[in-house]
C-alpha positions in Angstrom: -36.5 -32.8 33.8 -39.7 -32.4 35.8 -38.6 -34.6 38.6 -39.0 -32.9 42.1 -40.4 -29.8 40.4 -43.7 -28.5 41.9 -46.7 -28.4 39.7 -47.1 -25.3 37.6 -49.8 -22.7 38.1 -49.9 -20.7 34.9 -51.9 -20.9 31.7 -50.7 -21.4 28.1 -50.2 -17.8 27.1 -48.2 -17.1 30.3 -46.0 -20.1 29.9 -45.3 -19.2 26.3 -44.1 -15.8 27.4 -41.9 -17.6 29.9 -40.5 -19.7 27.0 -39.9 -16.6 24.9 -38.2 -14.9 27.8 -36.1 -17.9 28.6 -34.8 -18.2 25.0 -33.9 -14.6 24.9 -32.2 -14.7 28.3 -30.2 -17.8 27.3 -29.0 -16.5 23.9 -28.6 -12.8 24.6 -27.3 -12.7 28.1 -25.7 -16.1 28.9 -24.5 -17.8 25.7 -23.9 -14.7 23.7 -21.0 -13.2 25.8 -19.3 -16.6 26.0 -18.4 -16.6 22.2 -18.8 -20.4 21.9 -17.0 -22.1 19.0 -18.2 -25.7 19.1 -21.1 -27.7 20.4 -24.5 -29.1 19.5 -28.1 -28.6 20.2 -31.3 -30.7 20.0 -34.8 -29.2 19.8 -38.5 -29.9 19.2 -40.8 -29.1 17.5 -39.0 -26.1 15.9 -35.5 -24.6 15.8 -35.8 -22.0 18.6 -32.3 -20.5 18.1 -32.1 -17.1 16.4 -28.6 -15.9 17.2 -26.6 -16.4 13.9 -23.4 -17.1 15.8 -24.9 -20.1 17.6 -26.6 -21.3 14.4 -23.3 -21.1 12.5 -21.1 -22.7 15.1 -23.2 -25.3 16.7 -24.6 -28.4 15.0 -28.3 -29.2 15.6 -31.0 -31.9 15.4 -34.7 -30.9 15.3 -37.7 -33.2 15.8 -40.3 -31.5 13.6 -43.9 -32.6 12.7 -44.6 -33.5 9.0 -46.9 -30.4 8.8 -46.6 -27.2 10.8 -49.7 -25.4 9.5 -51.7 -25.9 12.7 -48.9 -26.1 15.2 -49.1 -23.4 17.9 -45.7 -22.0 18.6 -44.3 -18.6 19.5 -41.9 -19.2 16.6 -43.9 -20.1 13.5 -41.0 -21.0 11.4 -41.8 -23.5 8.6 -39.2 -26.1 8.0 -38.8 -27.4 4.4 -40.6 -30.6 3.7 -38.6 -33.9 3.7 -40.5 -35.2 0.7 -38.4 -35.8 -2.3 -35.1 -36.4 -0.5 -35.1 -40.1 -1.2 -36.3 -41.2 2.2 -39.6 -42.5 3.6 -41.6 -40.1 5.7 -41.1 -42.3 8.8 -37.3 -42.0 8.8 -36.9 -38.9 6.7 -34.3 -36.4 7.6 -32.6 -33.8 5.5 -29.6 -31.5 6.2 -31.0 -28.0 6.8 -28.1 -25.6 7.3 -26.6 -26.3 10.6 -29.3 -28.7 11.8 -30.8 -32.0 10.7 -34.5 -32.7 10.7 -35.9 -35.8 12.4 -39.6 -37.0 12.5 -41.8 -36.0 15.4 -44.5 -38.5 16.2 -48.1 -37.6 17.1 -47.7 -39.0 20.6 -44.7 -36.8 21.2 -46.8 -33.7 21.6 -45.8 -30.1 20.7 -44.3 -28.9 23.9 -41.0 -27.2 23.1 -37.6 -28.6 24.1 -34.1 -27.2 23.7 -30.8 -28.7 24.8 -27.5 -27.0 24.2 -24.3 -28.9 24.9 -20.8 -27.3 24.6 -17.6 -28.0 26.5 -18.2 -24.9 28.6 -22.0 -25.1 29.4 -24.9 -27.6 29.1 -28.4 -26.2 29.4 -31.9 -27.8 28.8 -35.2 -25.8 28.5 -38.7 -27.3 28.2 -42.3 -26.6 28.8 -44.4 -29.1 30.7 -47.7 -29.7 32.5 -51.4 -30.0 31.8 -53.6 -27.0 31.0 -53.6 -24.5 33.9 -50.6 -26.2 35.5 -47.9 -25.3 33.0 -44.3 -25.0 33.9 -41.0 -23.8 32.4 -38.2 -26.2 33.2 -34.5 -25.4 33.2 -31.8 -27.9 34.1 -28.0 -27.8 33.8 -26.8 -30.6 36.1 -24.7 -33.5 34.7 -27.1 -36.2 36.0 -30.1 -34.8 34.1 -28.1 -34.4 30.9 -26.8 -38.0 31.1 -30.4 -39.3 31.4 -31.7 -37.1 28.7 -29.0 -38.1 26.2 -29.5 -41.8 26.9 -33.2 -41.4 26.1 -32.6 -39.3 23.0 -29.9 -41.6 21.8 -32.2 -44.6 22.0 -34.9 -42.6 20.1 -32.6 -41.6 17.3 -31.1 -45.0 17.1 -34.6 -46.5 16.5 -35.3 -44.1 13.6 -31.9 -43.8 12.0 -28.8 -45.5 13.4 -26.6 -43.4 11.1 -27.7 -40.2 12.7 -27.4 -41.8 16.2 -23.8 -42.6 15.4 -23.2 -39.0 14.1 -24.6 -37.6 17.3 -22.3 -39.8 19.4 -19.3 -38.7 17.3 -20.3 -35.1 17.7 -20.5 -35.5 21.5 -17.2 -37.3 21.6 -15.6 -34.5 19.6 -16.4 -32.0 22.3 -14.0 -33.7 24.7 -14.5 -33.4 28.5 -17.6 -31.4 29.4 -17.2 -29.0 32.2 -20.3 -28.5 34.3 -21.0 -24.8 35.0 -22.9 -24.5 38.2 -23.2 -20.8 37.9 -25.6 -21.1 34.9 -28.5 -22.2 37.2 -27.7 -19.3 39.6 -27.5 -16.8 36.7 -30.5 -17.9 34.7 -33.5 -17.4 37.0 -32.5 -13.9 38.2 -31.8 -12.8 34.6 -35.1 -14.2 33.4 -37.0 -12.5 36.3 -35.4 -9.2 35.5 -36.3 -9.5 31.8 -39.9 -10.5 32.5 -40.3 -7.7 35.1 -39.6 -5.3 32.3 -41.6 -7.0 29.5 -44.6 -8.5 31.2 -47.8 -7.4 29.6 -49.8 -4.8 31.6 -53.0 -4.9 29.6 -56.2 -4.2 31.6 -59.9 -4.4 30.9 -61.9 -1.2 31.6 -65.5 -1.9 32.4 -66.5 1.8 32.3 -65.0 4.6 30.2 -62.7 6.8 32.3 -60.4 9.7 31.8 -56.9 8.7 30.9 -54.7 9.1 34.0 -50.9 9.3 34.1 -50.8 5.7 35.5 -53.0 4.4 32.7 -50.9 6.2 30.1 -47.8 4.6 31.6 -49.4 1.2 31.4 -50.5 1.7 27.8 -47.1 2.8 26.8 -45.5 -0.2 28.5 -48.0 -2.5 26.7 -47.0 -0.9 23.4 -43.3 -1.5 24.1 -44.1 -5.1 25.0 -45.9 -5.6 21.7 -43.1 -4.0 19.8 -40.5 -6.0 21.6 -42.4 -9.3 20.8 -42.8 -8.3 17.1 -39.2 -7.5 16.6 -38.3 -10.9 18.1 -40.9 -12.7 16.0 -39.6 -11.0 12.8 -35.9 -11.8 13.5 -36.5 -15.5 14.2 -37.8 -16.6 10.8 -35.4 -14.3 9.0 -32.5 -15.9 10.9 -33.8 -19.4 9.9 -34.2 -18.3 6.2 -30.6 -17.0 6.2 -29.3 -20.2 7.6 -31.1 -22.2 4.9 -29.7 -19.8 2.2 -26.2 -20.2 3.5 -26.5 -24.0 3.4 -27.6 -23.8 -0.3 -24.6 -21.5 -1.1 -22.3 -24.3 0.0 -23.4 -26.4 -2.9 -21.1 -26.5 -6.0 -23.8 -27.3 -8.6 -25.8 -24.1 -8.5 -25.9 -21.7 -11.6 -24.2 -18.4 -11.1 -27.5 -16.5 -11.4 -29.0 -18.6 -8.6 -25.9 -18.0 -6.4 -26.2 -14.2 -7.0 -29.9 -14.2 -6.1 -29.3 -16.2 -3.0 -26.6 -13.8 -2.0 -29.0 -10.9 -2.4 -31.5 -12.6 -0.2 -28.9 -13.4 2.4 -27.8 -9.7 2.5 -31.4 -8.5 2.7 -32.1 -10.9 5.6 -29.0 -9.8 7.4 -29.9 -6.1 7.0 -33.4 -6.6 8.4 -32.2 -8.8 11.2 -29.8 -6.1 12.3 -32.4 -3.4 11.8 -35.0 -5.1 14.0 -32.2 -6.0 16.5 -31.5 -2.3 16.8 -35.2 -1.6 17.5 -35.2 -4.4 20.1 -32.2 -2.7 21.8 -34.0 0.6 21.8 -37.1 -0.9 23.4 -35.0 -2.5 26.1 -33.2 0.7 26.8 -36.5 2.6 26.9 -37.6 0.3 29.8 -34.5 0.6 31.8 -33.7 3.2 34.4 -30.7 5.4 33.6 -27.6 3.8 35.1 -23.9 3.4 34.7 -22.9 2.2 31.3 -20.4 -0.7 30.9 -18.1 0.7 28.2 -14.7 -0.7 27.1 -11.8 0.4 25.0 -12.9 0.3 21.3 -10.8 0.8 18.2 -13.5 2.8 16.3 -11.2 3.4 13.2 -10.5 -0.3 12.8 -14.2 -1.1 13.2 -15.2 1.3 10.5 -12.5 -0.1 8.1 -13.7 -3.7 8.7 -17.4 -2.8 8.2 -17.0 -0.5 5.3 -17.2 -3.3 2.6 -20.4 -4.7 4.1 -22.0 -1.3 4.4 -20.9 -0.4 0.9 -22.6 -3.5 -0.6 -25.7 -2.6 1.4 -26.1 0.9 0.2 -25.0 0.2 -3.4 -28.2 -1.8 -3.8 -29.9 1.6 -3.6 -27.4 3.2 -6.0 -25.6 5.0 -3.2 -21.8 5.2 -2.8 -20.1 5.0 0.6 -16.7 6.7 1.2 -14.4 6.4 4.2 -12.0 9.1 5.5 -10.1 8.2 8.7 -7.2 10.1 10.2 -4.2 7.8 11.0 -3.1 6.8 14.5 -6.3 7.7 16.2 -6.8 6.7 19.9 -9.4 4.2 21.1 -12.8 5.3 22.4 -14.9 4.2 25.2 -18.0 2.2 23.9 -19.6 -1.2 23.6 -18.1 -2.7 20.4 -20.9 -5.2 19.8 -23.8 -2.8 20.2 -21.9 0.0 18.6 -21.5 -2.0 15.4 -25.3 -2.5 15.2 -25.9 1.2 16.0 -23.6 2.5 13.3 -25.1 0.1 10.8 -28.5 1.5 11.6 -27.2 5.1 11.1 -25.8 4.1 7.7 -29.2 2.6 6.8 -31.1 5.6 8.0 -28.9 8.2 6.1 -28.8 6.1 2.9 -32.6 5.8 2.8 -32.8 9.7 2.8 -30.8 9.8 -0.5 -31.9 9.1 -4.0 -30.0 7.1 -6.5 -26.7 8.7 -7.4 -26.0 10.1 -4.0 -23.2 9.3 -1.6 -22.3 9.1 2.1 -19.0 10.1 3.6 -17.8 8.7 7.0 -15.2 11.0 8.4 -13.4 10.2 11.7 -11.2 12.8 13.3 -9.6 13.7 16.6 -11.5 16.5 18.5 -9.7 17.3 21.7 -10.5 14.6 24.3 -13.0 13.0 21.9 -13.2 11.5 18.4 -15.6 13.0 16.0 -17.5 10.7 13.6 -19.2 12.7 10.9 -21.7 11.2 8.5 -22.3 13.5 5.5 -24.9 13.1 2.7 -23.8 14.3 -0.7 -26.2 15.0 -3.6 -23.8 14.4 -6.6 -25.1 16.3 -9.6 -28.8 16.2 -8.6 -30.3 19.5 -7.2 -30.2 19.3 -3.5 -34.0 19.8 -3.1 -34.6 16.8 -5.4 -31.9 14.6 -4.0 -32.5 14.6 -0.3 -35.8 13.1 0.8 -36.4 15.5 3.8 -37.0 13.7 7.1 -40.6 14.6 7.7 -41.1 12.0 10.4 -44.3 11.1 12.3 -43.4 9.6 15.7 -45.4 6.5 16.5 -44.3 6.4 20.2 -41.1 6.8 22.1 -39.1 4.4 19.9 -40.4 4.4 16.3 -41.2 7.0 13.7 -42.5 6.8 10.2 -41.1 8.7 7.3 -43.9 9.1 4.7 -41.4 10.2 2.0 -39.5 6.9 2.1 -42.2 4.7 3.5 -39.8 3.3 6.2 -39.9 2.8 9.9 -36.9 4.0 11.9 -35.9 5.0 15.4 -37.1 8.4 16.7 -34.5 11.1 17.3 -34.9 10.7 21.0 -34.4 6.9 20.8 -31.4 7.3 18.6 -29.8 9.8 21.0 -30.6 7.6 24.0 -29.0 4.5 22.3 -25.9 6.5 21.3 -25.6 7.9 24.9 -25.6 4.4 26.3 -22.7 3.7 23.9 -20.7 6.7 25.1 -21.7 8.9 22.1 -23.2 12.4 21.9 -25.2 13.1 18.7 -25.6 16.5 17.0 -26.9 17.4 13.6 -25.9 20.1 11.1 -28.9 20.7 8.8 -30.4 17.8 6.9 -27.1 16.6 5.4 -24.7 16.0 8.3 -24.8 13.9 11.5 -22.0 14.2 14.0 -21.2 11.9 16.9 -18.6 12.6 19.6 -17.0 9.6 21.5 -14.9 9.9 24.6 -11.3 8.8 24.3 -10.2 5.7 26.3 -7.3 6.6 28.6 -4.0 5.1 27.7 -5.1 3.8 24.3 -3.1 5.9 21.8 
């Protein structure tokens, strides 16, 4: 992969930021919109994928060290030990959700590698180079992939011929691979744009000075950089835990109590992944300059009906009931369906956390002229209103997050919530402490 590539010029922290940005660019902006249904991936020394759609649909192999306690990685996800699976440590591998563990030798080093192979796209990422001359490598040409697969096939065949055969079968099952030359052209500009917005701007002050507007701007940008990195670091291990849980749930020999508890853990992981994904979106939007939104025709009524069972299960864990009231034959609205789903889930979470056990939420969708009106109403049941609603006495921690001392939870600030909804075509208003109303523009011709 490093053939004909100039020597790198960056240090370890910088190249790790490049790796983090490359993974986010690849998964969020290139592979995510493609809706891939089959393929495989190979990685070392940790599973770097965090998008659940990729983890669920693509089969993987991971070369991981026997112990990860001292391994430096931007993604400190601990894989289960292979001890006790009936294999020696030298050839041990165990099925872990959608990927299989393979042994990483000491001489292999810990530089990360990721290869993704699907019929539509083939991409390889890696870090390389001695200290002070580090490099991020990205290749998507057929020649490089042919050489890489020959090397890796020989390696797996030495350690476990059965797994080598399985990898060959998986490759053959993909059929003819179509080389996508546009990936190389898309990747570097997208990565550059992401890094331009997330690069750390921390400076060392030798003498105390009065805070200037520029310094305040840099400090704010640094805070956003840290928040963006934290949300990514939190989502990654949660996604891995969820994958492991779902692999266990496929077993037929588990007691019912264990299945129920694993299901609860899966739901909690999903809820937190979505929650921090929403924060991540809010941070990215905070960095961007206002521009034209890319909105599409969206069946909001159908979306609410599909997500109602999931949201109901989520709030019922807090003793809250969720009711749905949708007028029939409503037109479509202009929005972004993928991001809107995450946003609405965040609003349900926010409103349910403001209720005590026994309360309920009502989602009401109605026509309102050239808009649809989505109303989220909190009900107090038989508990006195003053004792039922935990009043939103928030303390803003910056432009994105606020802390509610009455619930002990972090959530988006009112400004960040309005900004996110505006990017999705929505306009937010409130009626007291118990009702939230969002207006969405109707998509022309979709009745």
